[in-house]
PDB file of N, CA, C, O and CB in Angstrom:
ATOM      1  N   UNK A   1      -7.159  28.712  20.741  1.00  0.00           N
ATOM      2  CA  UNK A   1      -7.277  27.832  21.888  1.00  0.00           C
ATOM      3  C   UNK A   1      -7.817  26.482  21.409  1.00  0.00           C
ATOM      4  O   UNK A   1      -8.762  26.410  20.625  1.00  0.00           O
ATOM      5  CB  UNK A   1      -8.201  28.457  22.982  1.00  0.00           C
ATOM      6  N   UNK A   2      -7.194  25.432  21.900  1.00  0.00           N
ATOM      7  CA  UNK A   2      -7.592  24.085  21.493  1.00  0.00           C
ATOM      8  C   UNK A   2      -8.973  23.737  22.028  1.00  0.00           C
ATOM      9  O   UNK A   2      -9.379  24.208  23.091  1.00  0.00           O
ATOM     10  CB  UNK A   2      -6.569  23.057  21.976  1.00  0.00           C
ATOM     11  N   UNK A   3      -9.686  22.910  21.280  1.00  0.00           N
ATOM     12  CA  UNK A   3     -11.015  22.456  21.686  1.00  0.00           C
ATOM     13  C   UNK A   3     -10.972  21.074  22.313  1.00  0.00           C
ATOM     14  O   UNK A   3     -12.011  20.447  22.525  1.00  0.00           O
ATOM     15  CB  UNK A   3     -11.955  22.449  20.496  1.00  0.00           C
ATOM     16  N   UNK A   4      -9.768  20.599  22.610  1.00  0.00           N
ATOM     17  CA  UNK A   4      -9.606  19.306  23.279  1.00  0.00           C
ATOM     18  C   UNK A   4      -8.783  19.539  24.539  1.00  0.00           C
ATOM     19  O   UNK A   4      -8.079  20.542  24.658  1.00  0.00           O
ATOM     20  CB  UNK A   4      -8.919  18.244  22.337  1.00  0.00           C
ATOM     21  N   UNK A   5      -8.877  18.619  25.461  1.00  0.00           N
ATOM     22  CA  UNK A   5      -8.057  18.703  26.668  1.00  0.00           C
ATOM     23  C   UNK A   5      -6.668  18.196  26.354  1.00  0.00           C
ATOM     24  O   UNK A   5      -6.486  17.035  25.987  1.00  0.00           O
ATOM     25  CB  UNK A   5      -8.684  17.898  27.833  1.00  0.00           C
ATOM     26  N   UNK A   6      -5.694  19.067  26.501  1.00  0.00           N
ATOM     27  CA  UNK A   6      -4.311  18.723  26.207  1.00  0.00           C
ATOM     28  C   UNK A   6      -3.646  18.263  27.498  1.00  0.00           C
ATOM     29  O   UNK A   6      -3.757  18.939  28.521  1.00  0.00           O
ATOM     30  CB  UNK A   6      -3.546  19.931  25.579  1.00  0.00           C
ATOM     31  N   UNK A   7      -2.960  17.129  27.467  1.00  0.00           N
ATOM     32  CA  UNK A   7      -2.315  16.637  28.679  1.00  0.00           C
ATOM     33  C   UNK A   7      -1.308  17.649  29.229  1.00  0.00           C
ATOM     34  O   UNK A   7      -0.607  18.316  28.467  1.00  0.00           O
ATOM     35  CB  UNK A   7      -1.621  15.306  28.400  1.00  0.00           C
ATOM     36  N   UNK A   8      -1.245  17.753  30.532  1.00  0.00           N
ATOM     37  CA  UNK A   8      -0.249  18.598  31.174  1.00  0.00           C
ATOM     38  C   UNK A   8       1.111  17.934  31.029  1.00  0.00           C
ATOM     39  O   UNK A   8       1.196  16.718  30.858  1.00  0.00           O
ATOM     40  CB  UNK A   8      -0.596  18.844  32.670  1.00  0.00           C
ATOM     41  N   UNK A   9       2.153  18.711  31.095  1.00  0.00           N
ATOM     42  CA  UNK A   9       3.485  18.140  31.035  1.00  0.00           C
ATOM     43  C   UNK A   9       4.464  19.089  30.387  1.00  0.00           C
ATOM     44  O   UNK A   9       4.140  20.226  30.044  1.00  0.00           O
ATOM     45  CB  UNK A   9       3.463  16.833  30.288  1.00  0.00           C
ATOM     46  N   UNK A  10       5.668  18.584  30.232  1.00  0.00           N
ATOM     47  CA  UNK A  10       6.721  19.390  29.635  1.00  0.00           C
ATOM     48  C   UNK A  10       6.673  19.277  28.118  1.00  0.00           C
ATOM     49  O   UNK A  10       6.068  18.360  27.562  1.00  0.00           O
ATOM     50  CB  UNK A  10       8.098  18.960  30.163  1.00  0.00           C
ATOM     51  N   UNK A  11       7.304  20.201  27.485  1.00  0.00           N
ATOM     52  CA  UNK A  11       7.386  20.173  26.032  1.00  0.00           C
ATOM     53  C   UNK A  11       6.308  21.027  25.386  1.00  0.00           C
ATOM     54  O   UNK A  11       5.424  21.566  26.051  1.00  0.00           O
ATOM     55  CB  UNK A  11       7.283  18.753  25.532  1.00  0.00           C
ATOM     56  N   UNK A  12       6.412  21.127  24.087  1.00  0.00           N
ATOM     57  CA  UNK A  12       5.478  21.955  23.335  1.00  0.00           C
ATOM     58  C   UNK A  12       4.100  21.304  23.283  1.00  0.00           C
ATOM     59  O   UNK A  12       3.963  20.088  23.417  1.00  0.00           O
ATOM     60  CB  UNK A  12       6.003  22.202  21.915  1.00  0.00           C
ATOM     61  N   UNK A  13       3.099  22.128  23.090  1.00  0.00           N
ATOM     62  CA  UNK A  13       1.706  21.665  23.046  1.00  0.00           C
ATOM     63  C   UNK A  13       1.496  20.591  21.985  1.00  0.00           C
ATOM     64  O   UNK A  13       0.792  19.609  22.223  1.00  0.00           O
ATOM     65  CB  UNK A  13       0.770  22.838  22.780  1.00  0.00           C
ATOM     66  N   UNK A  14       2.105  20.773  20.817  1.00  0.00           N
ATOM     67  CA  UNK A  14       1.915  19.801  19.727  1.00  0.00           C
ATOM     68  C   UNK A  14       2.415  18.423  20.139  1.00  0.00           C
ATOM     69  O   UNK A  14       1.774  17.418  19.832  1.00  0.00           O
ATOM     70  CB  UNK A  14       2.646  20.265  18.450  1.00  0.00           C
ATOM     71  N   UNK A  15       3.545  18.362  20.826  1.00  0.00           N
ATOM     72  CA  UNK A  15       4.084  17.073  21.272  1.00  0.00           C
ATOM     73  C   UNK A  15       3.131  16.415  22.267  1.00  0.00           C
ATOM     74  O   UNK A  15       2.918  15.204  22.207  1.00  0.00           O
ATOM     75  CB  UNK A  15       5.481  17.257  21.909  1.00  0.00           C
ATOM     76  N   UNK A  16       2.568  17.182  23.161  1.00  0.00           N
ATOM     77  CA  UNK A  16       1.641  16.630  24.155  1.00  0.00           C
ATOM     78  C   UNK A  16       0.339  16.170  23.504  1.00  0.00           C
ATOM     79  O   UNK A  16      -0.276  15.208  23.965  1.00  0.00           O
ATOM     80  CB  UNK A  16       1.343  17.670  25.243  1.00  0.00           C
ATOM     81  N   UNK A  17      -0.085  16.844  22.439  1.00  0.00           N
ATOM     82  CA  UNK A  17      -1.304  16.426  21.736  1.00  0.00           C
ATOM     83  C   UNK A  17      -1.094  15.058  21.101  1.00  0.00           C
ATOM     84  O   UNK A  17      -1.981  14.207  21.161  1.00  0.00           O
ATOM     85  CB  UNK A  17      -1.705  17.465  20.657  1.00  0.00           C
ATOM     86  N   UNK A  18       0.084  14.833  20.487  1.00  0.00           N
ATOM     87  CA  UNK A  18       0.354  13.542  19.856  1.00  0.00           C
ATOM     88  C   UNK A  18       0.388  12.409  20.863  1.00  0.00           C
ATOM     89  O   UNK A  18       0.228  11.249  20.485  1.00  0.00           O
ATOM     90  CB  UNK A  18       1.663  13.592  19.105  1.00  0.00           C
ATOM     91  N   UNK A  19       0.595  12.718  22.146  1.00  0.00           N
ATOM     92  CA  UNK A  19       0.570  11.686  23.179  1.00  0.00           C
ATOM     93  C   UNK A  19      -0.830  11.097  23.347  1.00  0.00           C
ATOM     94  O   UNK A  19      -0.977  10.000  23.884  1.00  0.00           O
ATOM     95  CB  UNK A  19       1.060  12.259  24.510  1.00  0.00           C
ATOM     96  N   UNK A  20      -1.855  11.810  22.897  1.00  0.00           N
ATOM     97  CA  UNK A  20      -3.223  11.304  22.994  1.00  0.00           C
ATOM     98  C   UNK A  20      -3.448  10.113  22.063  1.00  0.00           C
ATOM     99  O   UNK A  20      -4.226   9.214  22.382  1.00  0.00           O
ATOM    100  CB  UNK A  20      -4.220  12.417  22.670  1.00  0.00           C
ATOM    101  N   UNK A  21      -2.776  10.104  20.924  1.00  0.00           N
ATOM    102  CA  UNK A  21      -2.923   9.009  19.948  1.00  0.00           C
ATOM    103  C   UNK A  21      -1.589   8.830  19.226  1.00  0.00           C
ATOM    104  O   UNK A  21      -1.452   9.228  18.069  1.00  0.00           O
ATOM    105  CB  UNK A  21      -4.088   9.304  18.917  1.00  0.00           C
ATOM    106  N   UNK A  22      -0.603   8.233  19.904  1.00  0.00           N
ATOM    107  CA  UNK A  22       0.734   8.141  19.308  1.00  0.00           C
ATOM    108  C   UNK A  22       0.783   7.347  18.003  1.00  0.00           C
ATOM    109  O   UNK A  22       1.662   7.587  17.176  1.00  0.00           O
ATOM    110  CB  UNK A  22       1.672   7.518  20.289  1.00  0.00           C
ATOM    111  N   UNK A  23      -0.136   6.416  17.803  1.00  0.00           N
ATOM    112  CA  UNK A  23      -0.136   5.641  16.559  1.00  0.00           C
ATOM    113  C   UNK A  23      -0.439   6.532  15.348  1.00  0.00           C
ATOM    114  O   UNK A  23      -0.026   6.218  14.231  1.00  0.00           O
ATOM    115  CB  UNK A  23      -1.164   4.500  16.644  1.00  0.00           C
ATOM    116  N   UNK A  24      -1.144   7.618  15.561  1.00  0.00           N
ATOM    117  CA  UNK A  24      -1.426   8.530  14.457  1.00  0.00           C
ATOM    118  C   UNK A  24      -0.181   9.314  14.051  1.00  0.00           C
ATOM    119  O   UNK A  24      -0.056   9.736  12.902  1.00  0.00           O
ATOM    120  CB  UNK A  24      -2.549   9.493  14.839  1.00  0.00           C
ATOM    121  N   UNK A  25       0.733   9.506  14.987  1.00  0.00           N
ATOM    122  CA  UNK A  25       1.978  10.213  14.672  1.00  0.00           C
ATOM    123  C   UNK A  25       2.773   9.489  13.608  1.00  0.00           C
ATOM    124  O   UNK A  25       3.317  10.117  12.700  1.00  0.00           O
ATOM    125  CB  UNK A  25       2.826  10.380  15.922  1.00  0.00           C
ATOM    126  N   UNK A  26       2.844   8.168  13.712  1.00  0.00           N
ATOM    127  CA  UNK A  26       3.570   7.384  12.705  1.00  0.00           C
ATOM    128  C   UNK A  26       2.908   7.519  11.336  1.00  0.00           C
ATOM    129  O   UNK A  26       3.590   7.635  10.319  1.00  0.00           O
ATOM    130  CB  UNK A  26       3.636   5.897  13.120  1.00  0.00           C
ATOM    131  N   UNK A  27       1.588   7.503  11.317  1.00  0.00           N
ATOM    132  CA  UNK A  27       0.866   7.640  10.049  1.00  0.00           C
ATOM    133  C   UNK A  27       1.094   9.019   9.437  1.00  0.00           C
ATOM    134  O   UNK A  27       1.290   9.138   8.227  1.00  0.00           O
ATOM    135  CB  UNK A  27      -0.637   7.398  10.258  1.00  0.00           C
ATOM    136  N   UNK A  28       1.068  10.052  10.261  1.00  0.00           N
ATOM    137  CA  UNK A  28       1.307  11.405   9.752  1.00  0.00           C
ATOM    138  C   UNK A  28       2.736  11.556   9.255  1.00  0.00           C
ATOM    139  O   UNK A  28       2.989  12.241   8.263  1.00  0.00           O
ATOM    140  CB  UNK A  28       1.017  12.445  10.837  1.00  0.00           C
ATOM    141  N   UNK A  29       3.672  10.912   9.952  1.00  0.00           N
ATOM    142  CA  UNK A  29       5.064  10.944   9.496  1.00  0.00           C
ATOM    143  C   UNK A  29       5.222  10.293   8.136  1.00  0.00           C
ATOM    144  O   UNK A  29       5.941  10.802   7.276  1.00  0.00           O
ATOM    145  CB  UNK A  29       5.967  10.252  10.503  1.00  0.00           C
ATOM    146  N   UNK A  30       4.548   9.166   7.941  1.00  0.00           N
ATOM    147  CA  UNK A  30       4.608   8.477   6.647  1.00  0.00           C
ATOM    148  C   UNK A  30       3.978   9.325   5.554  1.00  0.00           C
ATOM    149  O   UNK A  30       4.484   9.369   4.433  1.00  0.00           O
ATOM    150  CB  UNK A  30       3.905   7.114   6.728  1.00  0.00           C
ATOM    151  N   UNK A  31       2.881   9.996   5.868  1.00  0.00           N
ATOM    152  CA  UNK A  31       2.240  10.848   4.879  1.00  0.00           C
ATOM    153  C   UNK A  31       3.155  12.014   4.511  1.00  0.00           C
ATOM    154  O   UNK A  31       3.296  12.351   3.336  1.00  0.00           O
ATOM    155  CB  UNK A  31       0.892  11.366   5.405  1.00  0.00           C
ATOM    156  N   UNK A  32       3.772  12.626   5.513  1.00  0.00           N
ATOM    157  CA  UNK A  32       4.702  13.721   5.246  1.00  0.00           C
ATOM    158  C   UNK A  32       5.868  13.275   4.384  1.00  0.00           C
ATOM    159  O   UNK A  32       6.285  13.989   3.472  1.00  0.00           O
ATOM    160  CB  UNK A  32       5.218  14.298   6.547  1.00  0.00           C
ATOM    161  N   UNK A  33       6.390  12.097   4.673  1.00  0.00           N
ATOM    162  CA  UNK A  33       7.484  11.534   3.871  1.00  0.00           C
ATOM    163  C   UNK A  33       7.048  11.355   2.420  1.00  0.00           C
ATOM    164  O   UNK A  33       7.795  11.679   1.496  1.00  0.00           O
ATOM    165  CB  UNK A  33       7.948  10.184   4.457  1.00  0.00           C
ATOM    166  N   UNK A  34       5.840  10.838   2.224  1.00  0.00           N
ATOM    167  CA  UNK A  34       5.340  10.623   0.859  1.00  0.00           C
ATOM    168  C   UNK A  34       5.137  11.950   0.133  1.00  0.00           C
ATOM    169  O   UNK A  34       5.473  12.073  -1.045  1.00  0.00           O
ATOM    170  CB  UNK A  34       4.018   9.834   0.888  1.00  0.00           C
ATOM    171  N   UNK A  35       4.602  12.919   0.817  1.00  0.00           N
ATOM    172  CA  UNK A  35       4.296  14.208   0.177  1.00  0.00           C
ATOM    173  C   UNK A  35       5.563  14.997  -0.124  1.00  0.00           C
ATOM    174  O   UNK A  35       5.685  15.599  -1.191  1.00  0.00           O
ATOM    175  CB  UNK A  35       3.370  15.039   1.069  1.00  0.00           C
ATOM    176  N   UNK A  36       6.509  14.996   0.817  1.00  0.00           N
ATOM    177  CA  UNK A  36       7.668  15.873   0.663  1.00  0.00           C
ATOM    178  C   UNK A  36       8.906  15.193   0.089  1.00  0.00           C
ATOM    179  O   UNK A  36       9.750  15.870  -0.498  1.00  0.00           O
ATOM    180  CB  UNK A  36       8.010  16.462   1.977  1.00  0.00           C
ATOM    181  N   UNK A  37       9.042  13.887   0.240  1.00  0.00           N
ATOM    182  CA  UNK A  37      10.271  13.234  -0.218  1.00  0.00           C
ATOM    183  C   UNK A  37      10.057  12.314  -1.414  1.00  0.00           C
ATOM    184  O   UNK A  37      10.981  12.100  -2.198  1.00  0.00           O
ATOM    185  CB  UNK A  37      10.874  12.445   0.908  1.00  0.00           C
ATOM    186  N   UNK A  38       8.869  11.777  -1.564  1.00  0.00           N
ATOM    187  CA  UNK A  38       8.625  10.799  -2.631  1.00  0.00           C
ATOM    188  C   UNK A  38       7.579  11.325  -3.610  1.00  0.00           C
ATOM    189  O   UNK A  38       6.650  10.605  -3.977  1.00  0.00           O
ATOM    190  CB  UNK A  38       8.167   9.449  -2.037  1.00  0.00           C
ATOM    191  N   UNK A  39       7.725  12.541  -4.019  1.00  0.00           N
ATOM    192  CA  UNK A  39       6.746  13.142  -4.914  1.00  0.00           C
ATOM    193  C   UNK A  39       7.367  13.454  -6.266  1.00  0.00           C
ATOM    194  O   UNK A  39       8.577  13.654  -6.376  1.00  0.00           O
ATOM    195  CB  UNK A  39       6.165  14.410  -4.296  1.00  0.00           C
ATOM    196  N   UNK A  40       6.539  13.493  -7.275  1.00  0.00           N
ATOM    197  CA  UNK A  40       7.025  13.879  -8.599  1.00  0.00           C
ATOM    198  C   UNK A  40       6.779  15.364  -8.861  1.00  0.00           C
ATOM    199  O   UNK A  40       7.158  15.885  -9.910  1.00  0.00           O
ATOM    200  CB  UNK A  40       6.346  13.030  -9.685  1.00  0.00           C
ATOM    201  N   UNK A  41       6.138  16.047  -7.898  1.00  0.00           N
ATOM    202  CA  UNK A  41       5.885  17.473  -8.045  1.00  0.00           C
ATOM    203  C   UNK A  41       7.123  18.281  -7.711  1.00  0.00           C
ATOM    204  O   UNK A  41       7.903  17.913  -6.833  1.00  0.00           O
ATOM    205  CB  UNK A  41       4.725  17.904  -7.160  1.00  0.00           C
ATOM    206  N   UNK A  42       7.295  19.382  -8.420  1.00  0.00           N
ATOM    207  CA  UNK A  42       8.380  20.291  -8.069  1.00  0.00           C
ATOM    208  C   UNK A  42       7.979  21.048  -6.802  1.00  0.00           C
ATOM    209  O   UNK A  42       6.812  21.045  -6.410  1.00  0.00           O
ATOM    210  CB  UNK A  42       8.697  21.282  -9.245  1.00  0.00           C
ATOM    211  N   UNK A  43       8.942  21.684  -6.177  1.00  0.00           N
ATOM    212  CA  UNK A  43       8.656  22.459  -4.971  1.00  0.00           C
ATOM    213  C   UNK A  43       7.626  23.547  -5.273  1.00  0.00           C
ATOM    214  O   UNK A  43       6.729  23.791  -4.466  1.00  0.00           O
ATOM    215  CB  UNK A  43       9.952  23.086  -4.407  1.00  0.00           C
ATOM    216  N   UNK A  44       7.749  24.192  -6.415  1.00  0.00           N
ATOM    217  CA  UNK A  44       6.814  25.262  -6.782  1.00  0.00           C
ATOM    218  C   UNK A  44       5.389  24.724  -6.935  1.00  0.00           C
ATOM    219  O   UNK A  44       4.438  25.338  -6.451  1.00  0.00           O
ATOM    220  CB  UNK A  44       7.265  25.940  -8.090  1.00  0.00           C
ATOM    221  N   UNK A  45       5.242  23.586  -7.603  1.00  0.00           N
ATOM    222  CA  UNK A  45       3.906  22.994  -7.787  1.00  0.00           C
ATOM    223  C   UNK A  45       3.295  22.581  -6.448  1.00  0.00           C
ATOM    224  O   UNK A  45       2.109  22.795  -6.198  1.00  0.00           O
ATOM    225  CB  UNK A  45       3.985  21.774  -8.727  1.00  0.00           C
ATOM    226  N   UNK A  46       4.119  21.991  -5.604  1.00  0.00           N
ATOM    227  CA  UNK A  46       3.631  21.559  -4.294  1.00  0.00           C
ATOM    228  C   UNK A  46       3.178  22.756  -3.458  1.00  0.00           C
ATOM    229  O   UNK A  46       2.150  22.686  -2.784  1.00  0.00           O
ATOM    230  CB  UNK A  46       4.723  20.775  -3.549  1.00  0.00           C
ATOM    231  N   UNK A  47       3.931  23.845  -3.496  1.00  0.00           N
ATOM    232  CA  UNK A  47       3.571  25.029  -2.717  1.00  0.00           C
ATOM    233  C   UNK A  47       2.311  25.696  -3.259  1.00  0.00           C
ATOM    234  O   UNK A  47       1.502  26.202  -2.481  1.00  0.00           O
ATOM    235  CB  UNK A  47       4.724  26.028  -2.710  1.00  0.00           C
ATOM    236  N   UNK A  48       2.130  25.706  -4.572  1.00  0.00           N
ATOM    237  CA  UNK A  48       0.896  26.252  -5.144  1.00  0.00           C
ATOM    238  C   UNK A  48      -0.295  25.418  -4.697  1.00  0.00           C
ATOM    239  O   UNK A  48      -1.342  25.967  -4.353  1.00  0.00           O
ATOM    240  CB  UNK A  48       0.974  26.295  -6.689  1.00  0.00           C
ATOM    241  N   UNK A  49      -0.146  24.097  -4.698  1.00  0.00           N
ATOM    242  CA  UNK A  49      -1.227  23.220  -4.229  1.00  0.00           C
ATOM    243  C   UNK A  49      -1.513  23.468  -2.757  1.00  0.00           C
ATOM    244  O   UNK A  49      -2.675  23.532  -2.354  1.00  0.00           O
ATOM    245  CB  UNK A  49      -0.867  21.739  -4.456  1.00  0.00           C
ATOM    246  N   UNK A  50      -0.458  23.609  -1.943  1.00  0.00           N
ATOM    247  CA  UNK A  50      -0.630  23.862  -0.516  1.00  0.00           C
ATOM    248  C   UNK A  50      -1.349  25.188  -0.273  1.00  0.00           C
ATOM    249  O   UNK A  50      -2.218  25.284   0.593  1.00  0.00           O
ATOM    250  CB  UNK A  50       0.728  23.862   0.191  1.00  0.00           C
ATOM    251  N   UNK A  51      -0.978  26.208  -1.045  1.00  0.00           N
ATOM    252  CA  UNK A  51      -1.635  27.513  -0.905  1.00  0.00           C
ATOM    253  C   UNK A  51      -3.101  27.441  -1.320  1.00  0.00           C
ATOM    254  O   UNK A  51      -3.951  28.064  -0.684  1.00  0.00           O
ATOM    255  CB  UNK A  51      -0.906  28.572  -1.743  1.00  0.00           C
ATOM    256  N   UNK A  52      -3.408  26.697  -2.367  1.00  0.00           N
ATOM    257  CA  UNK A  52      -4.797  26.569  -2.828  1.00  0.00           C
ATOM    258  C   UNK A  52      -5.640  25.832  -1.792  1.00  0.00           C
ATOM    259  O   UNK A  52      -6.784  26.210  -1.538  1.00  0.00           O
ATOM    260  CB  UNK A  52      -4.855  25.830  -4.184  1.00  0.00           C
ATOM    261  N   UNK A  53      -5.083  24.786  -1.194  1.00  0.00           N
ATOM    262  CA  UNK A  53      -5.808  24.066  -0.144  1.00  0.00           C
ATOM    263  C   UNK A  53      -6.092  25.006   1.018  1.00  0.00           C
ATOM    264  O   UNK A  53      -7.203  25.013   1.549  1.00  0.00           O
ATOM    265  CB  UNK A  53      -5.003  22.832   0.340  1.00  0.00           C
ATOM    266  N   UNK A  54      -5.104  25.799   1.419  1.00  0.00           N
ATOM    267  CA  UNK A  54      -5.316  26.765   2.499  1.00  0.00           C
ATOM    268  C   UNK A  54      -6.401  27.762   2.127  1.00  0.00           C
ATOM    269  O   UNK A  54      -7.240  28.106   2.959  1.00  0.00           O
ATOM    270  CB  UNK A  54      -4.013  27.503   2.826  1.00  0.00           C
ATOM    271  N   UNK A  55      -6.392  28.226   0.894  1.00  0.00           N
ATOM    272  CA  UNK A  55      -7.404  29.181   0.431  1.00  0.00           C
ATOM    273  C   UNK A  55      -8.789  28.554   0.485  1.00  0.00           C
ATOM    274  O   UNK A  55      -9.736  29.190   0.948  1.00  0.00           O
ATOM    275  CB  UNK A  55      -7.091  29.659  -1.002  1.00  0.00           C
ATOM    276  N   UNK A  56      -8.923  27.325   0.022  1.00  0.00           N
ATOM    277  CA  UNK A  56     -10.221  26.647   0.053  1.00  0.00           C
ATOM    278  C   UNK A  56     -10.717  26.430   1.478  1.00  0.00           C
ATOM    279  O   UNK A  56     -11.923  26.405   1.725  1.00  0.00           O
ATOM    280  CB  UNK A  56     -10.131  25.312  -0.668  1.00  0.00           C
ATOM    281  N   UNK A  57      -9.777  26.271   2.416  1.00  0.00           N
ATOM    282  CA  UNK A  57     -10.146  26.093   3.822  1.00  0.00           C
ATOM    283  C   UNK A  57     -10.276  27.422   4.562  1.00  0.00           C
ATOM    284  O   UNK A  57     -10.445  27.462   5.781  1.00  0.00           O
ATOM    285  CB  UNK A  57      -9.120  25.221   4.520  1.00  0.00           C
ATOM    286  N   UNK A  58     -10.192  28.514   3.791  1.00  0.00           N
ATOM    287  CA  UNK A  58     -10.321  29.868   4.307  1.00  0.00           C
ATOM    288  C   UNK A  58      -9.258  30.207   5.333  1.00  0.00           C
ATOM    289  O   UNK A  58      -9.506  30.947   6.286  1.00  0.00           O
ATOM    290  CB  UNK A  58     -11.677  30.058   4.909  1.00  0.00           C
ATOM    291  N   UNK A  59      -8.056  29.651   5.124  1.00  0.00           N
ATOM    292  CA  UNK A  59      -6.903  29.986   5.953  1.00  0.00           C
ATOM    293  C   UNK A  59      -6.150  31.105   5.251  1.00  0.00           C
ATOM    294  O   UNK A  59      -6.065  31.137   4.023  1.00  0.00           O
ATOM    295  CB  UNK A  59      -5.977  28.736   6.199  1.00  0.00           C
ATOM    296  N   UNK A  60      -5.620  31.999   6.020  1.00  0.00           N
ATOM    297  CA  UNK A  60      -4.833  33.089   5.429  1.00  0.00           C
ATOM    298  C   UNK A  60      -3.444  32.564   5.134  1.00  0.00           C
ATOM    299  O   UNK A  60      -2.803  31.957   5.991  1.00  0.00           O
ATOM    300  CB  UNK A  60      -4.769  34.334   6.376  1.00  0.00           C
ATOM    301  N   UNK A  61      -2.987  32.799   3.928  1.00  0.00           N
ATOM    302  CA  UNK A  61      -1.678  32.319   3.507  1.00  0.00           C
ATOM    303  C   UNK A  61      -0.654  33.422   3.711  1.00  0.00           C
ATOM    304  O   UNK A  61       0.526  33.230   3.418  1.00  0.00           O
ATOM    305  CB  UNK A  61      -1.702  31.857   2.030  1.00  0.00           C
TER     306      UNK A  61
END
């Protein structure tokens, strides 16, 4: 359950959350583009890094 008030409306919860600060959506899109499209890491290296970050944050992979 989210710890913020999510605006009511149509669409998925994630889309409605981004409506709270739409300027951050553009920044996150740019970061995703840099990480996934403009990287020198192979897919395997990137996934190992992603799994390690999840492990450090105590997320189940």
